[in-house]
C-alpha positions as a printed Julia matrix, in Angstrom:
226×3 Matrix{Float64}:
  12.71  -44.71   -0.69
   9.02  -45.57   -0.42
   8.84  -44.08    3.07
  10.65  -40.96    1.97
   8.25  -40.61   -0.96
   5.24  -40.94    1.31
   6.62  -38.32    3.68
   7.2   -35.95    0.78
   3.69  -36.51   -0.54
   2.18  -35.91    2.89
   4.08  -32.66    3.29
   3.17  -31.6    -0.23
  -0.5   -32.39    0.39
  -0.49  -30.45    3.65
   1.08  -27.43    2.02
  -1.42  -27.58   -0.85
  -4.32  -27.85    1.61
  -3.06  -24.87    3.61
  -2.67  -22.82    0.44
  -6.21  -23.66   -0.69
  -7.68  -22.71    2.68
  -5.76  -19.44    2.69
  -6.84  -18.51   -0.82
 -10.49  -19.32   -0.07
 -10.82  -17.25    3.08
  -8.08  -14.64    2.58
  -7.88  -13.31   -1.01
  -4.37  -12.29   -2.0
  -3.29   -9.23   -3.99
  -3.59  -11.0    -7.35
  -7.15  -12.09   -6.59
  -8.13   -8.58   -5.56
  -6.53   -7.0    -8.62
  -8.17   -9.49  -10.95
 -11.56   -8.71   -9.47
 -11.06   -4.96   -9.49
  -9.64   -4.8   -13.01
 -12.13   -7.17  -14.6
 -13.3    -5.74  -17.93
 -10.69   -2.97  -17.98
  -8.81   -2.69  -21.27
  -6.17   -0.02  -20.58
  -4.15   -0.03  -17.35
  -1.17    2.1   -16.29
   1.23    0.38  -13.88
   3.49    2.92  -12.16
   6.79    1.66  -10.73
   6.05   -1.69  -12.35
   9.36   -3.32  -11.32
  10.45   -6.62  -12.83
   7.56   -8.84  -11.67
   4.41   -6.75  -11.67
   1.34   -8.08   -9.92
  -0.38   -7.83  -13.3
   1.56  -10.82  -14.64
  -1.27  -13.17  -13.62
  -4.01  -10.94  -15.03
  -5.02  -10.58  -18.66
  -5.18   -6.91  -19.61
  -5.71   -6.02  -23.27
  -3.24   -3.1   -23.11
  -1.04   -2.16  -20.19
   1.81    0.32  -19.82
   4.6    -0.23  -17.32
   6.54    2.78  -16.07
   9.88    2.09  -14.39
  13.09    4.07  -13.91
  15.48    1.2   -13.11
  16.44   -0.24  -16.5
  17.31   -3.81  -15.36
  13.75   -4.15  -14.06
  12.32   -3.0   -17.39
  14.45   -5.51  -19.27
  13.37   -8.39  -17.03
   9.7    -7.41  -17.11
   9.87   -7.1   -20.89
  11.48  -10.54  -21.12
   8.52  -11.93  -19.19
   6.12  -10.14  -21.51
   4.11   -8.61  -18.69
   3.17   -5.28  -20.31
   2.21   -4.17  -23.81
   4.46   -1.12  -23.61
   7.22    0.19  -21.35
   8.32    3.7   -20.51
  11.6     4.34  -18.73
  10.83    7.36  -16.6
  10.66    8.8   -13.11
   7.04    8.52  -11.95
   7.42   11.93  -10.3
   8.13   13.57  -13.66
   6.0    11.67  -16.16
   2.81   13.14  -17.6
  -0.18   11.72  -19.48
  -3.27   13.3   -20.94
  -6.3    13.29  -18.63
  -8.53   10.19  -18.76
  -6.02    8.13  -20.74
  -6.42    4.83  -18.84
  -9.31    2.82  -17.39
  -7.29    2.26  -14.23
  -4.01    3.47  -12.8
  -2.22    1.32  -10.23
   0.78    1.83   -7.95
   1.79   -1.41   -6.26
   4.55   -1.05   -3.63
   5.42    2.41   -4.92
   4.17    5.19   -2.62
   6.49    4.19    0.22
   9.5     4.82   -2.04
   8.55    8.49   -2.47
   8.69   11.41   -0.07
   5.25   12.15    1.38
   4.59   15.28   -0.69
   5.78   13.53   -3.83
   3.36   10.69   -3.13
   0.46   13.07   -2.57
   1.18   14.87   -5.84
   1.38   11.56   -7.7
  -1.97   10.4    -6.31
  -3.62   13.55   -7.65
  -2.14   12.91  -11.1
  -3.2     9.27  -11.05
  -6.78   10.29  -10.41
  -6.69   12.66  -13.38
  -5.28    9.96  -15.7
  -7.89    7.32  -14.79
 -11.44    7.1   -16.09
 -12.64    4.44  -13.65
 -10.35    3.51  -10.79
  -7.08    4.14   -8.94
  -5.53    1.28   -6.95
  -2.77    1.59   -4.35
  -0.91   -1.14   -2.47
   1.46   -0.01    0.28
   2.63   -0.92    3.82
   0.47    0.08    6.76
   2.52    3.01    8.02
   6.25    3.43    7.65
   8.21    0.21    7.17
  11.99    0.5     7.0
  13.66   -0.96    3.94
  17.12   -0.34    2.53
  18.3    -0.49   -1.08
  18.6    -3.81   -2.91
  19.46   -5.04   -6.41
  21.97   -2.14   -6.6
  18.9     0.07   -6.81
  18.71    2.96   -4.33
  15.12    3.57   -5.43
  14.19    0.53   -3.33
  14.65    2.49   -0.1
  11.46    3.4     1.77
  11.01    7.12    2.35
   7.48    7.42    3.73
   4.51    5.62    5.19
   0.77    5.93    4.66
  -1.98    5.25    7.17
  -5.56    4.06    6.8
  -6.86    7.43    7.95
  -4.76    9.32    5.4
  -5.93    7.2     2.49
  -9.56    7.22    3.62
  -9.3    10.99    3.95
  -8.4    11.12    0.27
 -11.51    9.16   -0.64
 -10.08    5.64   -0.83
 -11.77    2.46    0.35
  -9.08    0.61    2.31
  -8.72   -3.12    2.97
  -6.07   -4.91    5.01
  -3.71   -7.33    3.27
  -1.13   -9.96    4.3
  -2.61  -10.44    7.75
  -1.84   -9.07   11.18
   1.05   -6.63   11.04
   2.73   -8.03   14.16
   3.3   -11.37   12.45
   5.38   -9.99    9.59
   8.66   -8.1     9.36
  11.33   -7.1     6.88
  10.22   -7.54    3.24
   6.94   -9.16    4.41
   8.69  -12.28    5.78
   7.07  -14.1     8.71
   8.65  -13.08   12.02
   8.46  -16.47   13.71
   9.48  -20.07   13.09
   8.56  -22.38   11.53
   8.14  -19.81    8.76
   5.68  -21.9     6.71
   3.27  -22.26    9.62
   3.41  -18.63   10.72
   3.11  -17.42    7.15
  -0.17  -19.32    6.79
  -1.4   -18.12   10.19
  -0.65  -14.57    9.1
  -2.56  -15.03    5.85
  -5.53  -16.58    7.64
  -5.59  -13.64   10.06
  -6.51  -11.56    7.03
 -10.07  -12.82    7.45
 -10.18  -10.22   10.23
  -7.63   -7.65    9.11
  -9.2    -7.39    5.64
 -12.14   -5.64    7.28
 -10.05   -3.93    9.99
  -7.12   -2.59    7.96
  -5.54   -0.71   10.87
  -4.43   -4.13   12.15
  -3.02   -5.27    8.79
   0.54   -5.41    7.54
  -0.25   -3.86    4.16
  -3.05   -1.8     2.7
  -5.03   -2.13   -0.52
  -6.64    1.23   -1.28
  -9.14    1.72   -4.09
 -10.72    4.93   -5.32
 -13.48    5.02   -7.87
 -13.25    8.05  -10.13
 -16.19   10.38   -9.69
 -19.19    9.2   -11.66
 -17.99    5.58  -11.9
 -20.28    2.88  -10.54
 -18.66    0.62   -7.96
 -18.35   -3.1    -8.58
């Protein structure tokens, strides 16, 4: 029992050490969102799902928009957003300059390309400071899950396309060749290759064309960057 306990502690310590190294040198999505949304009081989260990336970030007032009702119910149970709207993001409308920031995390790829482009234009009109996008680097096949056909991927966005629209793009989740379906590590042991992938973000963060996913940020005209 003592030996088993020591082995467990050693493994736990190693995993903790790896996680700390990864977080220090390769900021994850939550870290990036926290930094980019610091001081923002009103945030619109489109396609918020059931476990929005905002759940680790304190926002004074946030609105989650989601069409799949079970996701809204679960997100509401977790108390992630101040308010929820059950709606199709392609049909919803808000008054211009309603929110400090508008985010779409893992959403664009679920829309047809033209639908995504139209939504981006609306997002920019609704925000007073910043628009934030998180999406795969190019098309990544994904089928439906959770009995939700909206989970299917219908398009892909490239670094050049997003930069052409005025976004600053950073690479996330490491080298794209190390990850596969639903961001899982391609190789075994999964724990090791997952950490290697995350550490590779030290390079892919600055060279997003090599990355698995893209974090794209656009400052609304007249807003100072921070």
